[in-house]
Structure formats: structure tokens, C-alpha cells
N, C-alpha and C positions, 0 to 999 in steps of 0.2 A: 504493499500499499504506500503510495507516494503522497506526501503532504507538502503542499506548496509553501514557499518561504513567506509569502504574504499572509497565509492562514496562520502560521506560527506567530508572526508578529501581532496579528489581530488578537490571538489568545492572550499573549503576554500583556498587551495594552489593556485588554478587558479586565484582567486580573488586577493590574495596577490601579485602574479606575475604581474597581470595587473596593479595594482596600482603602483608597483615599476617601471614598464616601462613607466607609464604616468608621473612620476616625472622627471623633467629635472634637473639633478645633475650638478652643476657648481663646478668642481673640480679646485683647485688652488695649484700649485706646489711652492716649495721653490724658484725656479728660478724666477717665476712670482712675488712672494713677494719681492724678491731682486730688480727686475726691478722697481716695483712700489715705493719702498723705495728710490731708487736712483733718480728717477724723482721728488718725493716730497722733498727729501733732497736738491737737486740742487735749487729748487724753494725757500725753506726756507733760503738758504744761500744768494741768490740774494735779497730776501725780507729783510733780516737783514741789508745788505749793503745799500739799499735804505732808510730804516728807520733811519739808523745811519747818513746818509747825511742830512735828513730833520728834525731830532730831535733837539730841543733847548737845549743848554747847561745850566747848572745850574749857576745862577748869582754869587754865592759865590765861585765858582771854586772848591768846594769840590767833592771828588769822592763818588759816590753812589754805593751801592752794587747791583750787577746784578747776583744773585744766580741762577744757572742753575739747572733744575730739574734732577732727577736721570735718567729719560727717556727723550730723546729729543722730540721736537715737531713733527719732522718728523716720529719718531717711533710711537708716539701716533696716528698721522693721518694714518699711514700705517696699524696699528692694526684695527682702525675703518673702514677703507676701505675694508680690507680683510675679515672682518666679513660677508659682504654681498655676498661673493663668495661661502660660505659654506651653508649647510643645517641646520644650528643652528637657532632655533627659540628664544633662550635666549642668550643674550650677556654675562650674568654671567657664564653660562655653557661653552660658547665659550672661554672666557678668562681664566677660572680656569682649564679646562680639555683639552684644545687645545693649547692655547698660552703658558701657564706656563709649560706644560709638553712636547709638541712636537716642540715648537719654541724657546727653550732655546738657541740654537746656534745662532739664528738670532737676538734675543732680550735678551742679557745676563743680563742687568740691569733692571729687571722687578719690577714693583710696585705691591702693594697689590690692590685687586679689588676695595675697597673703595676709595683708594687714586687715582686710575686710573679714576674712575667715576667723582671725584671732579675736575680732570684736563681736562676733556673733553671740557668744555666751554671755556677754555683758548686758544684753537686753532680754535675757531669758525671763526675769521677774516681770518686767514691763509687759512682755508678750503674753505671759500667763494671766496677769491681771486684766489686760485688754480682752483677752478671750473670755474670761469669766464674767466680766461686767458688761461688755458691749456686743458679744457675738452670739451668745446663747438666746434661744427663743423662750417662750412661755408655754407652760403645760396647759393644755386645753381639756384634759380628761381622757384623751386618746393618745397613747404612747406606744412606741415600738422599741424593743431592746434587741441587740445582737452584738456579736463579737467577730472580729476578723483578724487573721494572722498577719504579722509584720515580720517577715524573715529579714535577716541582716546579711546573710551570706548563702552560698550554695552548700548543699549537704555534703559535698565532697571536701569542703574546706572548713568543716566544723572544728576539727581538732587543731587546725592551723590558725584559727581566728584569735587574735590577741586583743583587739579593741574592746570587745564585749565580754571578755573573760571575767567571770564572776558576776556579770549583770544579766546576760541573756541565758535562756535555758532551752532544752529540747522539748518540743510539744508536738501534738498531732491534731490536725484539723481534717476536714472532709476531703481536703486535697492531698493528705499524706503527711509525713513527718517533716519538720522544719526546725530551724534554730533561730530564735529571735524572741519576739514579744507578741502580746495579744492586746488589741485595742478594743475596749468595750464602749459601745455607743448606745445612747438612748435619744430618740427624736419624737416629735409630734407628727400629726398627719399632714402638716404643711411642709415637712421636710427640713424643719429647723432643729438644730441640735440642742438638746437640753442639758446634757452632761457627758462626760467621758472619763475613762480611766485606763491608764496604760500599766499592764502587769506583765510578768514573765509568761513564757508560752505554756508552762505546765500548770498554770492556775486554773481552776475549774470555773466555768461560767456561773455556777450557782454559789460561788464563794460568798460568805456572809460579809466580809470586809468590802468586797466589790459592790454589793448591793447597798450597803450603808452609804457608800459614796454616791452611787448612781441614783438612788431613790430620793435624794434631797429635792424638795419642792415639786415632787411628782405625786399625782393623785389620780383616781379614776381607773380606767382600764389600761393594763399593760399587756401588750401582745408579744409573744415569744415563740421560738420554735421548739421542737421536742427536746432539745438539749437542756432546757430549763425546767423540765418536769421534776418537781420535788415537793412533797407534802409539807415538809418543814419550812421551805422557803415560801410556799403559798400561805401558810398560817401566819408567818411573820409579816409578810407584806399585807395581808388582810387586816391585821391588827393596826397597821399604819394607814389604812384607808386606800390600799391599792389592790385591785383585783387582777391577779395574774391569770392570763388566758393562754393556754398552749394547745397544741394538737394532741392527739392520742396515738400511742404506738400500737403496733398490730397485735401485741400480746396483752394489751390492757383491756379492761372491761369498758364497754360503750357507755358513754354518759351523754345526757341531754345538754346541748349547748344552745343558748338563745340564738335566734336567727341573726340579729345584728352583730353578735360576737363571731358567728361563723363567717359572716361576710367580711368583717374587718380583719379576721385572722388570715384571709386570703390576700389582704392588701399589704402583707409583710414585704412586698417587693419594694416598698418605699425605702426602708433602711438597707435592704440589699443593693438597691441602686446607689444609695449614698456610699456604701463601701466600695462599689465598682468606680464611682467618680473619684473618690479619694485616692484609689490606687492607680487608675488608668488615665485620669485627667490631671489630677493634682500631683502626681508622682510621689505618693506616700512611701512606696517600697522601692528601694534600690540597694545595691550591695557596695556602695563606694564610700561609706561612712569611715572616717578616720578619727573620730572623737565621739564620746558618749554625749557630751554636752551639745554638740552640733546635731547629733541625731535627735535629741529632745527638741532642739529648736526647729528642726525639720518637721516634726510631728505637730508642734504648736502652730507654725506658720501654715501648714496644710489645713488645719481646722479653721484658722482665722480666714484663709483665702476662700474656703468653702462658704463661709457666712456672707461673703461679698458676691457670690455667684448670683447672677440675675435670675436664672431658671433652676429651681430645685424640684426634685420629685415630690409630688403631693397627691392627695386624694381629693377629688372634687365632690365633696359631700357637705351637706348642712345638717346640723343636729341640735337638739335641745333636750333638756332634762325636765321631765314632767314632775311638777311639785307633789302630785298625789301618790304616785307609785315609784318615784325615782327611777324611771326607765329611760333609756336613751334611744328614742326613735330616730331613724334616719329619714330625712326628708327628701334627699336627692340621691 
């Protein structure tokens, strides 16, 4: 069978076009970068005022130097957050060939790449507070919880990994064994993150310490997969005003589930889509970390960047709680 040269070229081009269409490109404009910078800069100014009020003065009354960096903390945080909007897999390539060449007008006082990487860890506290105070949504009574694996290296290099020695552990997910951490997330039906927690890979999803952290300011229905089935966890959450709704395993006795719980349990694709966007769009997972502190900064900046995404996965429903029987009827 003879295949023409043009037909082979057509097949190759068709495959390339299909892959390009499958990639979801998150473009960011300079106006969007300016908006993010203004929000972060306002937060940093308020943060400095509060720190100045609570800081202790030197007993000797002498003035101490407070040298400011060439780039402000708000500029560093903005560059870290905007990295997760682009299709750059490598932060070094992003900083050298995009920030230093195309964003000179927005960041005129730029640092070298090595110096910038050294200063990342200095804004860790500000990034964490900004995430907690400005980036999380509000609980509406419908929440979804899930965890996703965050590997830090290939399985063949587990024994040779020195950066995360003593920090990361070996765990197992639905995709198999891996070495790294586990990111626990909880969100509402609008796709807004409510809380998160980063643990070692061998920590169980039903761990009590994990849910003590995740269940802060959460009420109403909490939908999870079958990995969260636990009578002890259900009783503890029920006492806190949270109704844990999970599916049933094949070896469990059948139980009656309300219709609206059954419908919303099928909408767990919201948080599954969030995990997919954090990994494939925001570049949460890669194996090029050379510092534990910069790994933490990468996780924080990913979650901050997600909060600025214009389109988030959500459920198009309206609901209200009846005052008579406390039911949750779905209107749409």
C-alpha cells in the first residue's frame, strides 16, 4: 500500500491542530497585570502599617537600617502570580525572556534571575496572608472536598532526591505511587476556594487534623468521594453543623439519599476541574524545585493566581433553605 507524501503531511498537521485546540491558553494582558499589582500593593501597604503598630521599639533608641530592595515586595509577588497565567513550563525562561524583555515598562527596576530567586522566600508570609484574606470565597452551604497528589520528582529518582529529604514522603493515589505531597482543597459550587492544606503524601484524606483545618467557616452540605467514607468523621462533622455526603461502595448496604444530594454528588466535577486547572494550566506540578521554600511559594502563588482566573468551574443552580423543614430545594 502506497501512501502519498501529501497525505502524511495532512495527518501530521491535523494532529498538531488538534493538540493546539486541546490546550487551554490562559492569556494575560498588561491591564490585568496592573490590576493584580494594585490589589497586592494596597495589601502590602496596609500590612506594613499594621506591622509598624505592633512592632517593638529598640530599647537603646537607636535607628536601625531598613534597606528596601530594588524591587518591591508587591512587584515580586505580582511576577510570581502572573507566571501561572502563561504557558511557560520553566520560570527561568519566563523571567528572562518575557518579564525582562516584554514587561520592562511595568517593572523598570528588575533584578537578575539569581537574585530574584533568592528573594522569593522573603515574601512567603505576605503571600500566605494575602491568600487567606483576599483570595478565598465564602461558604454558601454547598461545598466540595478533594485531594490531589503533588509529586516532586520521578519515581526512578526518589532515592537520589536531596531537596525534599525529610519533608516529602511516598504515597499512593489513583494514578499509582509517587513521592511528594498531597494538596487538600475545599470549594463552593461557584468554584471559589474556601480553604486548603498541604500535607505529606502518606497522610490519609480522613485525617482529623486535616479536617480541623479545612472545616473552618464551613457549614451545610459537604460532598466528597468514596475515599472519605468514615462513620467517625461523619459524626464529628455532623456535630459541627456539617453534613458529609459521599457515595456508596459496592460492598456497602444501600441507603436512601435525598434527590438533591444525589444530584449535587454528581457535580463533584467542579473540584476535579479545579485540580486539573491547577496542574495543567497553572503549572502546580513540576520536578525542577531546588528549594523547599520556593516550592511552598510556588504552591501559594498557584492558589493566588487561580483566584484571579476570570472563568472558574461552577454549577448553574439557584437554591433556598425552607424555614419550615430546613430542606434545600433546587430551583434551576
